C-alpha positions as CSV (number, residue, x, y, z in Angstrom):
1,X,0.0,0.0,0.0
2,X,1.3,3.4,-0.9
3,X,1.5,6.4,1.4
4,X,-1.3,8.2,-0.4
5,X,-3.6,5.2,-0.8
6,X,-6.9,5.3,1.1
7,X,-8.4,2.2,2.7
8,X,-12.0,2.0,4.0
9,X,-11.9,-0.1,7.2
10,X,-15.7,0.5,7.8
11,X,-16.8,-2.2,5.3
12,X,-17.9,-5.6,6.8
13,X,-15.2,-8.3,6.6
14,X,-12.2,-6.2,7.3
15,X,-11.3,-7.3,10.7
16,X,-7.9,-6.0,11.2
17,X,-5.2,-3.8,9.5
18,X,-1.5,-4.7,9.9
19,X,1.5,-2.6,9.0
20,X,4.9,-4.2,8.6
21,X,8.4,-2.5,8.1
22,X,9.8,-2.7,4.6
23,X,13.2,-3.7,5.8
24,X,15.0,-5.6,8.5
25,X,18.5,-6.1,9.7
26,X,20.3,-9.1,11.1
27,X,23.6,-9.2,12.9
28,X,25.3,-7.6,15.8
29,X,23.0,-5.7,18.2
30,X,25.6,-3.5,19.8
31,X,25.6,-3.5,23.5
32,X,26.5,-0.2,25.2
33,X,26.2,-1.2,28.9
34,X,28.5,1.5,30.2
35,X,29.9,4.9,29.1
36,X,33.4,5.9,28.3
37,X,35.1,9.3,28.3
38,X,34.3,11.4,25.2
39,X,37.8,10.9,23.6
40,X,37.5,7.1,23.9
41,X,34.0,7.1,22.5
42,X,35.1,9.3,19.5
43,X,38.1,7.1,18.8
44,X,35.9,3.9,18.8
45,X,33.3,5.5,16.5
46,X,36.0,6.8,14.1
47,X,37.8,3.5,14.0
48,X,35.2,2.1,11.6
49,X,35.1,-1.2,13.5
50,X,32.2,-2.7,15.3
51,X,32.5,-2.5,19.0
52,X,30.6,-3.1,22.2
53,X,30.8,-2.0,25.8
54,X,30.0,-5.0,27.9
55,X,29.6,-5.4,31.6
56,X,29.8,-9.0,32.9
57,X,30.0,-9.8,36.6
58,X,30.9,-6.2,37.4
59,X,33.8,-6.3,35.0
60,X,33.7,-3.7,32.2
61,X,35.2,-4.6,28.8
62,X,35.5,-2.9,25.4
63,X,35.2,-5.5,22.7
64,X,36.3,-4.7,19.2
65,X,35.3,-7.1,16.4
66,X,37.4,-8.0,13.3
67,X,40.5,-6.0,14.3
68,X,43.0,-6.4,11.4
69,X,46.3,-7.8,12.6
70,X,49.7,-8.1,10.9
71,X,50.6,-11.0,8.6
72,X,52.4,-13.8,10.4
73,X,49.4,-15.1,12.5
74,X,46.9,-17.8,11.5
75,X,44.2,-15.2,11.0
76,X,44.1,-11.7,9.4
77,X,41.4,-10.4,11.8
78,X,40.6,-11.1,15.4
79,X,38.1,-10.0,18.0
80,X,39.8,-8.3,20.9
81,X,38.8,-6.9,24.3
82,X,40.4,-4.9,27.1
83,X,39.3,-4.5,30.7
84,X,38.3,-1.1,31.9
85,X,39.3,-1.0,35.6
86,X,37.6,1.0,38.3
87,X,39.1,4.5,38.3
88,X,39.7,4.6,34.6
89,X,40.9,6.9,32.9
90,X,43.3,7.5,35.9
91,X,43.7,3.8,36.3
92,X,45.5,2.1,33.5
93,X,44.3,-0.4,30.9
94,X,46.4,-3.5,31.1
95,X,46.9,-6.6,28.9
96,X,44.7,-7.6,25.9
97,X,42.4,-10.6,25.2
98,X,42.0,-12.2,21.7
99,X,39.4,-14.5,20.2
100,X,40.1,-16.7,18.4
101,X,43.4,-17.5,20.1
102,X,46.4,-16.3,18.1
103,X,49.1,-18.6,16.8
104,X,52.2,-17.7,14.9
105,X,52.3,-19.1,11.4
106,X,55.9,-20.3,12.0
107,X,54.7,-22.5,14.9
108,X,56.7,-20.7,17.6
109,X,54.9,-20.4,20.9
110,X,53.6,-17.1,22.2
111,X,54.8,-16.6,25.8
112,X,52.8,-15.4,28.8
113,X,49.3,-16.3,27.6
114,X,46.4,-18.0,29.3
115,X,42.7,-18.7,28.8
116,X,40.1,-16.2,30.1
117,X,36.4,-16.9,30.0
118,X,34.2,-13.9,29.0
119,X,30.9,-13.4,27.2
120,X,30.4,-17.2,26.6
121,X,33.8,-17.6,24.9
122,X,37.3,-18.5,25.9
123,X,39.7,-15.6,25.1
124,X,43.4,-15.7,24.9
125,X,44.9,-13.3,27.4
126,X,48.2,-11.8,26.6
127,X,49.9,-10.8,29.8
128,X,51.7,-7.7,28.7
129,X,52.3,-4.8,31.1
130,X,53.7,-1.3,31.1
131,X,57.0,-0.7,32.8
132,X,58.4,2.1,35.0
133,X,60.1,3.4,31.9
134,X,56.7,3.4,30.1
135,X,54.0,4.1,32.7
136,X,50.4,4.9,32.2
137,X,50.0,8.7,31.9
138,X,46.6,9.9,33.2
139,X,45.2,12.6,31.0
140,X,47.3,11.4,28.0
141,X,46.8,7.6,27.8
142,X,43.5,6.1,26.9
143,X,41.9,3.4,24.7
144,X,43.6,4.7,21.6
145,X,47.1,4.8,23.1
146,X,46.5,1.3,24.6
147,X,45.5,-0.1,21.2
148,X,48.6,1.5,19.7
149,X,50.6,-0.5,22.3
150,X,48.6,-3.7,21.4
151,X,49.6,-3.2,17.7
152,X,53.2,-2.9,18.8
153,X,52.9,-6.1,20.9
154,X,51.5,-8.0,17.9
155,X,54.4,-6.8,15.6
156,X,57.1,-7.4,18.2
157,X,55.8,-10.9,18.9
158,X,56.5,-11.8,15.3
159,X,60.1,-10.6,15.6
160,X,60.9,-12.9,18.5
161,X,63.2,-15.8,17.7
């Protein structure tokens, strides 16, 4: 029925009138279960990647889907999450979690990893930490600088013998 089409519902035999949407969508229904500082939200929106803000058991996580990773791993894209600790952005973001688990194409083991259950999946936690020479800088560091660090961890891992 068109927008300008008239229908007489007064005639006998017309018992109901139903309207249906012309389109639908399937796929990711983005969860936004908590808020982030404006700079973080803008960086995530501008990344062009699907993401969610998920709270599970009182733990807050930013989940990014299909993050491109450098060649040298068994996949070209991976889902990744980071924990947002109480006190963030003054409290640092630490480590990173991947799904599916990453393996190097050359078969060499990746050190300091373990399993981490979250959101119905088993994620691979990379235990990587800042050092006193490279501390978290409140007011400067945020999700974007942490993901820059994650990118460097992925690249450096491939250079290990």
